[in-house]
LUMVEX-360996 format. One record per residue: x, z, y of N, C-alpha, C, O, CB in turn; residue in three letters. Coordinates in pm, whole numbers, plus 50000, padded with zeros to 5 digits. Glycine has a CB too. Example, Ala and Ser with C-alpha at 12.3 -4.5 7.8 and 13.67 -1.06 7.14 Angstrom:
BEGIN
513195078049431512305078049550513205078049670514245084649668511315090549553ALA 512855070849775513675071449894512905078750003513415080450114514085057249940SER 
***
This chain:
BEGIN
500815000049879500005000050000500855000050126500554992450218499085012050001MET 501915008350135502775007450253503364993550271503524988950384503895017550244PRO 503674986750159504224973250167503194963650225503554954850303504674968450029SER 501904965350189500854956950244500734958850394500574949250469499514959850176ASP 500814971350438500744974150582501934967950654501794962650765500694989250609ARG 503104968650590504284962650651504134947550664504524941650764505544966050569GLN 503554941050560503324926650567502374923050681502594913250751502764921450434ASP 501314931150699500364928550808501054929550943500834921251031499184938550802VAL 501904939750959502614941551086503554929851111503624924651223503404954851085VAL 504294925551006505224914351022504474901651059504914894251147506024912150893VAL 503344899050992502574886851022501994887351163501934877151232501444885050920ASP 501564899251205501054900551341502144897851444501904891251545500464914551363ALA 503354902751418504474900151508504824885251509505134879651614505704908451466LEU 504764878951391504984864551384503974857151471504334848351549504894859551238PHE 502704860851457501664854251534501844856151684501674846751762500314859351493GLY 502194868351723502404870851866503604863051918503564857752029502604885851892PHE 504674862351838505854854851881505544840051901505984833951998506984856551778ALA 504764834251807504394820151821503534818251946503754808952023503644815151695VAL 502554827051964501704826052083502534827152211502354819352304500614836952081PHE 503434836952213504224839152335505104827052367505184822852482505094851652320ALA 505764821552264506664810052286505884798052336506304791452432507414806452157VAL 504744795052273503954783452313503324785752450503264776552532502874780352209VAL 502854798152475502254801152606503274799652717502944794652825501664815252606ALA 504504804052694505554802452795505814787652821506004783452935506864809452750ILE 505824779552712506024765152729504884758952809505104750252893506134758352592ALA 503644763652782502494758452856502604762253004502374753853091501174763852796VAL 502964774653031503044779353169504164773053248504064771553370503194793953172GLY 505234769253178506384763653249506384748453253507324742253303507664768453186SER 505324742253200505264727653199505164722253342504324726753421504074722753114ASP 505984712853374506024707353510505484693053512505554686353615507454707653565VAL 504944688553400504464674653396503044673253446502534662153463504554669353254SER 502384684753472501014684553524500044677753427499124670753470500974677453659ASP 500254679753294499404673453193498294683053153498524695053139500234669153069ARG 497084677853135495974685453079495634697753162496114699353274496294689452939GLY 494784706653105494464719153175495104730753104495244730852981492934721253184ASN 495504740553183496254751953129495404760453035495914765552936496774760653243LEU 494104761953065493244770452982493224765452838493364773252744491824770853039ALA 493044752452821493034746952686494414747952622494514749652500492564732252688LEU 495474746852701496834748552649497074762452597497664764252490497844745352756GLY 496604772652673496744786452625495884789052501496264796752413496354796352737TYR 494724782452495493884783652375494604777952253494554783652144492534776452395THR 495284766552272496074760852164497174770452118497444771751999496684747552208MET 497814777052216498854786852182498274798252100498904802752004499514792352309ALA 497074802952136496434813952062496074809551920496224817351826495184818752136ALA 495594797151905495244792251771496484791151683496464795051566494534778551780VAL 497564785851739498814784651661499304798451617499734800151504499914777551744LEU 499244808151707499644821751670498694828051570499124835551483499734830451793GLY 497384824851583496394830751493496504825851349495934831951259495024827951543GLY 497224814851327497414809951190498384818551110498344818650987497914795651192LEU 499234825751179500314832851108499844843551010500484844950905501204839151209MET 498774851351036498334861150935497944854950801497884862050701497164868850988PRO 497674841750799497304835150673498504828550604498324821850503496224824750698ALA 499704830350657500864822750608501274826850467501834818650394502024824650702ARG 501024839150427501434843450291500464838050186500884834150077501494858850282ARG 499184837850219498194833550121498104818450111497954813050002496834839250155ARG 498194811550225498104796850226499254791050307499044785850416496734792150285TRP 500484791950255501644787350334501604772450365501934768450477502914790550260PRO 501204764150268501134749750292499994746450387500144737950475500964742150160VAL 498864753150370497744750950459498074754250604497734746650695496554759050415GLY 498744765450626499154769350761500134759150817500064755650935499784783450761VAL 501054754350734502034744450779501344731550823501644726150930503064741550667LEU 500434726550740499754714050774498864715750897498784706950982498914709250654LEU 498184727250905497334729651022498174730251150497774725151254496534742751005ALA 499344736551142500234737151257500684723251299500704719951418501454745951226THR 501054714951200501494701351231500384693351297500624685951393501964694151104ALA 499134694751246498004687451303497744691951447497474683651534496744689451218VAL 497834705051471497594710151606498664705551704498364702751820497524725451604LEU 499914704851659500994700151748500764685551785500924681751901502374701951680ILE 500404677351686500124663251714498914662051807498924654251902499874655451584VAL 497854670051776496654669551859496954673752003496354668452096495564678651801ALA 497874683152021498244687652156498704675952244498404675452363499354698252148ASN 499434666552181499914655052257498884643852264498824636352362501214649852196TYR 498064642652160497054632052159496034634252271495624624752338496334631552024VAL 495614647052290494604649852394495254653352527494594658052619493674661252351ILE 496584650952536497324651952662497284666052722496984667852840496764642152762ASP 497584676252637497714689952687499134692252737500004683852715497344700352576LEU 499394703652805500754706552853501784705752740501484709252626500804720452918PRO 502984701252773504054699452675504484712852615504784722252688505264692352739THR 504514713552483504934725952415506144723552325506594732852257503774731752332ILE 506674711652322507794708752234507334706152092506134705352064508784720252236GLY 508294704652004507974701251864508514711651767507764716751683508544687551830LEU 509784714851776510424723351676510014737951689509724744551590511934722351687ALA 509984742951813509734757351831508354761451782508264771351708509894761151977VAL 507254754551818505954758751765505834757251615505044764351551504874751051832PRO 506594747951556506494745651411507454754351332507334755151209506754731051379ALA 508414760751397509474767851324508934778851234509354780151119510474773751423ALA 507984786851286507454797951206506724792851083506864798650975506504806451290ALA 505944782151097505224776650982506184770450881505994771850760504204766251028ALA 507234763650931508244757950840508954769050762509154767950641509274749550920LEU 509324779550832509984791050766509054797250662509494800250550510394801750871TYR 507784799350696506844806050606506644798050477506614803850368505494808050675SER 506504784750489506314776650369507564776850281507454777950159505964762150407ALA 508744775950343509984776450264510174790150201510664791150089511204773050352ALA 509784800650272509904814250219509004816150098509314824050009509564824750326GLU 507884808750093506964809549980507354800149866506614798749769505554806350026ALA 508524793549877508984784549772508474770449786508594762549692508574789849641GLY 507894766849901507404753349925508364745850018507954740250120505974753649986ARG 509634745749981510654739550066510424724550082510624719150191512044742050007THR 510004717849976509774703349984508674700350086508784690650162509384697649846ALA 507614708550088506564706650187507104708650328506774701050420505404716250161TRP 507944718950345508524721550477509374709750523509214704950636509374734350474SER 510254705150437511144694150474510354681350501510644674250597512184691650364ALA 509364678350417508564666350436507754666650565507684656650636507644664350319GLY 507144678350594506354679450717507244678450840506894671850938505594692850720THR 508424684950836509344684150949509784669750972509824665151087510574693050924ALA 510114662650865510544648650879509414639950936509654631351020511004642950743ALA 508184642450890507054634650941506824637251089506594627851166505794637850863ALA 506884649851131506704653251272507774646651359507464640951464506734668351292LEU 509024647551314510114641651391509944626551401510134620651508511474645151326VAL 509584620251289509434605651289508294601251382508464592051462509174600551147ALA 507144607751370505994604151454506314606251601506024597651685504754612351414VAL 506914617751633507234620751773508244610951830508104606251943507764635051785SER 509274607851751510324598951801509794584951828510044579151934511484598351701THR 509064579351730508554565751749507534565051862507484555351937507924560651619PHE 506714575451874505714575551981506384576052118505964569052210504764587451964ALA 507394584152132508044585552262508894573452296509004569552412508914598152265ARG 509504567352194510204554852220509234543952264509544535752349510994550252096LEU 508034544052203507024534352242506524536352384506094526852449505884535052147GLY 506584548752432506174551652569507254547752670507034548352791505844566352584GLU 508424543652618509474539152709510444549952752511174548052849508864533352829GLY 510484561252682511434571752719512854567352688513084558552605511104584852646GLN 513804573652755515224569952744515724572252602515764583652557516074578152844ASP 516104561652529516574563352390517844571752382518024579252286516814549852327PRO 518734570452480519994577952475519734592952479520324600552402520914573952591ALA 518834597152568518504611452577517734615952453518004626552397517684614452705TYR 516774607652413515894611352301516664612252169516524622052095514764601352288LEU 517484602052140518194601652012519524609152017519994614251915518444587351970LEU 520124609852134521444616252142521414631052167522364638052134522234609952248GLY 520304636152225520264650552256519064657452192519224666952115520234652652407TYR 517854652452224516664659852182516434659252031516084669251969515444654552254GLU 516644647451972516424646151828517364655351747516874662351658516624631751785LEU 518684655651774519564664651698519194679351717519224687051621521004662551738PRO 518854683351841518514697451863517214701151791517114712051734518384700352013SER 516234692151794514974694851722515204695751572514694704851507513944683851752THR 515974686451517516274686651373517044699251335516834704851227517064674151332ALA 517944703651423518744715551394517854728051387518014736351297519844717451500ALA 516914729451483516024741151483515124741051359514974751251292515154741451610ILE 514544729451330513684728551212514474731151084514014738450995513014714851204MET 515664725151074516484727150955516884741650937516914746650825517724718550961GLY 517194748351048517564762551039516394771050991516574780050909518054767751175ALA 515184768151040514004775650996513754773750847513474783250775512764771351076ALA 513864761050802513644758350659514734764850574514424770750470513624743150633ILE 515984763950617517094769850540516954784950531517194790750425518434766250605ALA 516564791250643516404805850642515284810050548515424819650473516124811050783LEU 514154802750552513044806050462513414803950317513074812150231511824797750497GLY 514114792950287514534790350150515524800750099515474804749983515144776550139ASN 516414805250187517384815650147516654828650112517034835650018518414818250260ALA 515614831950190514834843950162514124842750027514074852349951513814846550273GLN 513574830849999512894828649871513884829549755513574835649652512204814949871TRP 515064823449770516084823949666516514838349639516744842149524517284815449704GLN 516634846249745517044860249727515994867949648516324875749559517294866949864ARG 514714865749683513654872649609513614868449464513414876749375512314870049674ARG 513804855449439513814850749301514964856849222514804860749106513914835549298GLN 516134857749287517294863649218517034878449186517364883149078518564862249304ALA 516444885649282516114899749257515114901149143515244909949058515544906249385ASP 514124892149143513104892649037513714889748901513374896248803511974882749067HIS 514604879948896515254876648768516124888248720516164891248601516104863948782GLN 516824894748814517634906348773516764917448718517124923948620518464911548891ARG 515604919748780514704930148731514184926748592514134935348504513534932148829GLU 513784914148572513284910148441514374910748334514124914648220512694896148448ARG 515584906748374516704907448278516994921848239517264924848123517964900948337ALA 516924930948338517154945048308516064950448216516344958448126517214953248438ALA 514814946148239513714950548154513884945448011513694952947915512374945848211LEU 514234932647998514454927047864515614933947794515574936347674514714912147873LEU 516654936947871517804943847813517404957647765517834962147658518954944847914ASP 516574964647845516104977847803515254976947677515364985347588515304984547916ALA 514384966647670513584964847549514464962047428514204966947318512584953347569GLN 515524954147449516434951147339517124963747290517274965847170517484940847383ALA 517534972247384518204984747345517244994047271517625000647175518784991847469ARG 515984994447318514995002847249514754997747107514665005647013513675003047327GLU 514664984547093514464978846960515644981846869515484985146752514234963746968SER 516854980546926518044983046846518114997646802518475000646689519304979346925GLU 517755006746895517755021046861516725023946752516985031746661517475029646985ALA 515545017646764514505019746662514955014546526514685020846424513205012846704ALA 515645003146525516124997446399517205006246337517235008446216516654983246420GLU 518105011346423519135020346369518515032746308518935037446202520135024346480ARG 517475038146377516805049946324516115046846191516165054746097515795055346426LEU 515465035146186514765031346062515755029445948515485033745835513965018546083ALA 516905023145976517915021445871518475034845825518735036845707519055012545922LEU 518645044145921519165057345883518155064845798518515071545702519515065646008GLU 516885063645833515855070245753515815064445612515655071745514514475068945820ARG 515955051345602515965045045469517175049545388517065052145268515955029745483THR 518315050545454519515055145381519325069445332519685072745219520775054245472ARG 518755078045418518515091845376517545092345258517725099945163517955100245494ILE 516515084045266515535083745157516185079545026515895085144920514385074245192ALA 517065069445034517725064644913518645075444854518655077844734518525051944942ARG 519425081744942520335092344895519545104144837519915109744734521235097245009ASP 518455107644904517655118844855517055115844719517045124244629516535122144955LEU 516575103644705515985099844577517035099744467516785104544357515325086044587HIS 518205094344497519245093544394519735107344352519945109944233520425085144445ASP 519915116244449520505129344419519525138844354519795144644249521045135544545ALA 518355140444419517395150444372516545144944257516245152044161516495154944488VAL 516175132344269515305126644167515935126944029515265129543930514955112444202GLY 517225124244022517915124443893517835138243829517505139643711519385120343910HIS 518125148543909518155162143852516765166743811516605173243708518745172143953HIS 515765163443890514415167343853513965160143727513245165843644513445164643968LEU 514375147643711514035140443589514665147043467514045148143361514485125743599SER 515925151343482516615158243372515905171243335515725174343218518075161043408VAL 515505178843439514795191443414513515188743337513205195643240514485198743546VAL 512775178843382511515175743315511735171443171510995175443081510775164743391SER 512775163343149513055158643015513425170142922512885171142811514165148343018LEU 514345178742966514795189742881513685199842858513605205642749515995196642944HIS 512855202042955511745211442936510805206242828510325213842744510975213643068ALA 510555193142833509665187442731510295188442591509615191542493509345172742764ALA 511615185642584512295186442454512285200842402512055203042283513745181342465VAL 512535210442490512535224542448511175228542395511085236042297512935233642564ALA 510145223842456508785227142411508565221942270507905228542189507735221242506ALA 509095210442241508935204942107509785212642005509355214841892509305190142105GLU 511005216842048511895223941955511325237441915511555241941803513265225942018ALA 510595243942002510045257241971508945256741865508515266941812509495263642098LEU 508505244741836507485243641733508025248441598507255252541511506995229041723GLU 509365247941582509945251941454510215266941448510495272041339511235244441431ASP 510135274241558510415288641560509175295841610508885295841729511645292041650ASP 508465301841519507195308141560507385320441645506455324241717506405311741439PRO 508575327041641508785339341716508705336341866509425327841918510165345741681ALA 507815343641933507595342242077507355327642118507625323642231508795347842155ASP 506845320142024506655305942054505635303942163505795295142249506225298441929ALA 504575312042162503525310042262504025312942403503755305342496502325319042230GLU 504765324042418505255327542552506255317242603506215313042718505905341442550ALA 507185313142512508175303242553507515290042588507875283242685509215301242442ALA 506515286542504505835273942531505115274342666505105264442738504855270742418ARG 504515285742699503805287042826504765285642944504465279043043503075300642833ALA 505945292142931506935291143039507415276843056507545271743168508125300343013GLU 507675270342942508175256542952507115247043007507435237143073508635251642815LEU 505855250042979504785241943038504805243043190504615233243261503405246342983VAL 505055255343238505165257343383506335249443441506235243343548505315272343416HIS 507465249743369508645242343417508335227343423508665220543520509875244943324VAL 507695222543317507365208243315506425204543428506615194543497506735204443181THR 505395212843447504455209943554505105210443692504845202043778503295219643548GLN 505965220443712506625221943842507555210343870507605205143982507395235243848ALA 508315206143767509245195043789508505182043816508915174143901510175193343670SER 507405180043743506635167943768505995168243908505955158143978505545166343661ARG 505525179843948504965181044082506035178544188505785172244290504335194944102ALA 507245183644160508345181344254508675166544267508905161444376509575189144211GLY 508705159744151508955145344155507885137944233508175128844311509045139744014LEU 506615141944210505515135344282505635137644432505465128444512504155140444231SER 505935150144468506075153244611507265145844671507205141044784506245168344632GLU 508375144844593509555137644642509225122944666509625117244768510715138944541LEU 508505116844572508155102744590507275100844714507455091244789507435097444465ARG 506325110144735505455109144852506255110444981506005103345079504365119744847SER 507225119944980508045121945099508895109745129509005105345244508935134245083THR 509505104145023510345092245041509505080545091509935073045178511045088644909VAL 508305078945034507445067945078507075069545225507095059845301506175067244992ARG 506735081845264506395084145405507595081845495507475076545606505855098345424ALA 508775086045444509995084445524510335069745543510815065745649511165091845459LEU 510085061745440510405047445449509405039945536509765030845611510445041145310ARG 508115043945526507075036245591506745040945732506085033745808505855036545509ASP 507185052845769506795058245899507355049946012508485045146006507255072745914ALA 506545048246116506995041446238507735051546323507125061146368505785035146318ASP 509045049846348509825059846418509385061046564509795053346650511295056546411PRO 508515071146588508145074146725507245063746788507025064146909509365075646807GLY 506705054446709505855044146766506605034246852505985027346933504785050446847GLY 507915033446837508695024546922508575010046876508275007246760510175028946923GLU 508805001046970508734986746940509904982746852511054985446886508724978347070ARG 509624976446738510684971446652510754956346666509774949746702510444975546503THR 511924950946637512124936546654511314928746550511354931746431513624932946644SER 510584918746598509804910146510509354898046590509104899046710508564917846449SER 509254886646523508764874646590507314876146633506794867746708508904862546499LEU 506644886746587505284889346634505264892246784504234890746848504684901146558ALA 506424896346841506504899446984506994887447065507304888947184507434911247007HIS 507064875647004507664864147072506874860147196507474856547298507764852346976LEU 505544860547189504744856847306505014866247422505124861847537503254856947271ASP 505104879147392505394888947498506764886447560506934887147681505334903347442GLU 507754883347474509104880747522509134868247609509704868347718510074879247404LEU 508524857347561508504844847639507764846747770508164841247872507864833547558ALA 506684854547767505944857147890506764864547993506654861748112504694864847859GLY 507594874147948508454881548040509474872348106509744873548226509164892847967SER 510024863048029511014853848085510334843948180510884840748286511754846147972VAL 509144839248142508424830148233508104837148364508164830948471507124825148168ARG 507754850048357507434857448479508634858648571508484860448692506914871348445ALA 509844857648513511074858248594511444844848652512454843848722512214863548510ALA 510664834348625510914821448688511544810948600511874800148648511754823348804GLY 511734813748471512314803948379511224798848285510604806648214513494810148298VAL 510984785748286509974779848199510484779848055511554774648027509624765248244ALA 509724785747964510134787247824509194779147735507974780647741510124802247781VAL 509784770347652509024762947551509374768447413510544771047384509324747647559GLU 508364770147328508574774947191508004764547096506844760647107507894789047168VAL 508834760047001508404749846905508664754846763509684761246735509144736446930GLU 507724751846674507914754946532507894769646498508484773846398509184749146485GLY 507234777646580507224792046554506614795146418505544789946387506454799446664ARG 507264803546337506704807046206505374814346222505164821646319507694815746126PRO 504484812346125503204819046129503334833846101504384838646058502254812846029GLY 502234841246126502234855746107502524859045961501854853945871500894861746151ALA 503514867645938503874871845804504684861845725505054864645611502664874945730GLY 504974850145783505714839845710507184843745693507794841045590505614826345784GLU 507744850145796509124855245790509064870345800508394875745887510024849145905ILE 509764877045710509634891645705511004898245701512044891745690508814896045583ARG 510954911545711512144919745689513234917445793512964914945910512704917145553GLY 514484918345747515634917445835515764903645898516234902446011516904920745759MET 515344893145828515424879745886514484878646005514844872846108515064868945779VAL 513284884145992512324884246103512904891646224512864886646336510994890646059ASP 513444903646198514014911646307515224904646369515384904746491514424925546256ALA 516064898846286517264892046337516904879946420517504877746525518184887946222THR 515934871946375515514860146452514974864346588515264857946689514444852146374ALA 514184875046590513634879746718514744884346812514704881546931512634891246695ASP 515724891546758516814896646843517684885246894518204886047005517674906746766ARG 517854874646814518634863046861517944856746981518584853947083518814852546747ILE 516644854446969515904848447080515924857747202516104853147315514444845447039VAL 515754870547177515734880247288517074880447361517124880247484515394894247236GLN 518154880947285519484881547346519804868547419520354868847529520554884347240GLU 519454857047359519744844247422518964842547552519524838047652519404832847326ALA 517674846247552516884844847674517304854947780517264851947900515394846647643LEU 517714866847738518204876647834519474871547901519634873048023518464890147766THR 520374865647823521594860047881521284848047971521964845848071522564855847770ASN 520254840247936519844829248023519424834348160519794828748262518694821247959THR 518634845248160518214851048288519394856948364519504855348486517174861748265LEU 520274863848291521324871548359522474862748405523054865348511521844882348267ARG 522834852548328524074845248356523894830448387524694824648460524974846548241HIS 522834824248333522824809548331522264803148458522564791548485522024804848214ALA 521474810448535520804804448651520064791748611520234781148671521834801348763ARG 519254793248507518544781748450517124781048503516564790948550518534782548298ALA 516544769048494515134766948528514264765848404513074768948408514984754448613ASP 514864761248292514094759248170514884764348050516114764048048513734744448152ARG 514144768947950514764772947823513844768147710512634766947727514974788647816ALA 514454765447596513694759947482514084767547356515274769247326513964744447464ARG 513084772047282513284779347156512664771047045511464768147047512664793847162VAL 513494767146946513014758546838513314765146703514454769146677513684744346846VAL 512284766346619512444771546483512254760046385511314752146397511424783246454PHE 513164759146287512994749346180513334755946048514184764846042513884736646203THR 512664751545940512934756645806513304745045717512584735145707511714764345748ARG 514444746545651514854736145555515774742545450516674750245483515564724145627ARG 515514739145326516354743545213516504758745211517604763845188517734736945220ASP 515414766045235515474780545227516224787145341516644798645329516104784545101GLY 516394780145452517114785645568516234784245692515654773645716518494778345588VAL 516134794945768515454794445897516504791946006517444799846022514654807745925LEU 516334780946078517254777946189516574781346320515414777746344517674762946187GLU 517304788446405516814792546537517774786646641518974789546641516714808346550VAL 517214778446729518044772246833517424775546970516254772846995518154756646812ARG 518244781447057517814784747194518734777447291519944779347288517844800347219VAL 518154769047376518944761447473518384763847612517214767247628518934746147439THR 519244762247714518784762847853519524752147933520464745847885519024777047914ASP 519064750248056519674740148143520484746548255520634740748363518604731048202ASP 521004758648230521744765748334523094759548364523594750948290521944780048292GLY 523674763948474524964758548517526134766548460527254761548456525044758348668ARG 525884778948417526954787048359526414793848235525304799248237527504797448462HIS 527174793548128526754799848004527044814548005527854819248085527434793447886GLY 526384822147916526644836347905528024839047849528644830047792525604842847819PRO 528514851347864529834854747814529874854347664528844854747597530254868247864PRO 531064853647611531194852247466531514865247396531674865347274532254842247434THR 531604876147468531944888547401530814898447410529824897247338533194894447460ALA 530954908147496530014919047495528814917747580528204927947611530674930747533GLY 528414906047621527214904647699527434905347845526464906647919526264914647661GLY 528654904447894528894904448036529224918148086529224927848010527714898948110GLY 529504919148215529834931748274528674941148265527524937248286530254930048417SER 528984953548232527954963548220527254963748087526434972548064526964961548324GLY 527534954647999526884954447869527494964947781528704967147783526984940747804ALA 526644971647703527134981847614527804975547495527474964247457526014990947569ALA 528754982647434529384977247314528344974347208527404982047189530444986847260PRO 528524963347139527594959647033526474950747080525694945846999527014971846971GLY 526364948647212525324939747262525914926047285527074923647254524704945247392SER 525104916947341525624903647369525844895647242525274898547137526914904547446GLY 526674885447255526894876447142527614883247026527394879746910527694864347188LEU 528464892847055529154899946945528144907146857528214906446734530194910047002ALA 527184914246921526144920946843525274911146769524834913946657525294929546933GLY 525014899546830524204889146765524904884146639524264882746534523954877546862MET 526194881546649526944876846530526944887246419526854883746301528404873346569ARG 527044899946456527064910446355525724911046282525684912846160527374924146419GLU 524634909546356523314909746293523154898046196522644899646084522214909446399ARG 523584886346241523454874546156524314876046030523904871945922523864861846233VAL 525494881846045526374883845930525724892945826525894890945706527724889745976ARG 524964903045871524344912545779523304905945690523054910745580523714923845857LEU 522694895045735521704888145651522314875845584521594867745525520484884145734VAL 523644874445592524314863445524524204850145594524354839745530523774861945388GLY 523954850145726523804837645800525004834545887526064840645873522574838045884GLY 524814824945977525884821146069525264817946204524084814746212526694808846015SER 526064818946310525564816246444526674809446525527844812846514525094829246514VAL 526274799846606527194792946696526624794046837525424792746857527394777946655GLU 527494796346934527064797647072528104791247163529304793447146526834812447110ALA 527654783347258528574776947350527864767047439526654765047425529694770147274GLY 528594760547530527994750647619527374739247539527944734747439529044745047717PRO 526204734547584525544723547517526154710147554526834708947656524074723547549GLY 525904700047472526474686747497525944680847627526674673747696526154677447380ALA 524694683747660524134678247783524084688247897523314686447991522774673147758GLY 524894698847888524874709247990524124721447940523524721247833524254704048118GLY 524154732048018523484744247979524224751547868525414749447847522064741247935GLY 523504760047796524104768247690523204767747568521984767047581524314782947738PHE 523804768247451523054767147325523464778347231524644781147213523294753447259THR 522474784647170522684794247061521974788746939520774786146943522154808747099VAL 522714786846829522154780846708522494789946591523654791746556522714766246684HIS 521464795646529521664804846417520994799346292519934793046300521114818946450ALA 521634801846176521074798146046520914810845965521884817745937521974787745971ARG 519684813845927519374826345858518784823445721517684817945713518404835045942LEU 519494826845612518914824845478517654833345464517644845045500519954828645366PRO 516594827245413515324834345405515364845345299514454853545293514194824645374LEU 516394845545216516574856645124517494867345178517844876745107517114851744994GLY 517894866045307518864875245364518364889345381519164898545395519304870245494GLY 517014891245379516504904945393516644912645264516374924645260515044904745438ASP 517054905845157517244913245030518714916545008519064922644907516714904844910ARG 
***
């Protein structure tokens, strides 16, 4: 809410500045053109467009251009060309509509120049002085707005990259915890299960042996029945505990899976990189470690695209052939991600080194490097039996 109030204040100041500049031009006009009242009204209308510049940047730009042309068509006091249009040109470029800004500025300059040459104005003054100064002011407004837009986009991409990196770390921590729980379950089963099985076996054998010795046979048999029942109950409880330990979701945390691919691609698209996904495996088609590894490869590759590549587009392609799942992630960036730990600030085990380690664990291979047509490519081959 404070940010909204700040935007309103900034837009109001923009509007007042445009009104003031145009009104001063109207008041200082010495050509005796038109009436001043209508000129000041035009200044107020141009300034009044500014509060709408964030919601309709192109509309405000076009309306400003039409009003500037109309000002000269109906012979109102001279207000110039670049100064009244500068705020609208800046606003459109700041909103990422730089092409509209540049095209409108070029059209205004062209129309004004040809019209004034047709009126017989001095070409030397018009082309040698006024045209360069007008183009310089318009170009500066467009460049400043575009720089502001680029800065916001870069900040947004850094935020999205940091979020994806945090999600990757959470997934990795959850997987490490799950693997540790599975290892504990296996060790527990091997160590305790063996001994309980032996107890149960010997208790049963002892019960049978007492059949030959009638002395205290009933009491001994009763005790051994208790031992047998207790050991069997212990085994049953152990199996239930191990099953719960293996199947439990550790803390409800997000684990790596291609089921999250839409969410991942959506996060990258929100950061300004267009993501295409082709050949995505169906639900449940890829399972276990291969599923988790494929998801982490895509996640790491797209995170590096955001953080390092300065790309506009990325493509994720899945193919299956001869029992191997191939995952290829490409982008059109100008610089590829680092080849070791994921760049500055990356934790050990992350980045391409961590990706290679994951692929190695499922018996696959991965290649990463600049693509033949530019950008960066990550290509992994994962045996579909690698989760076993």
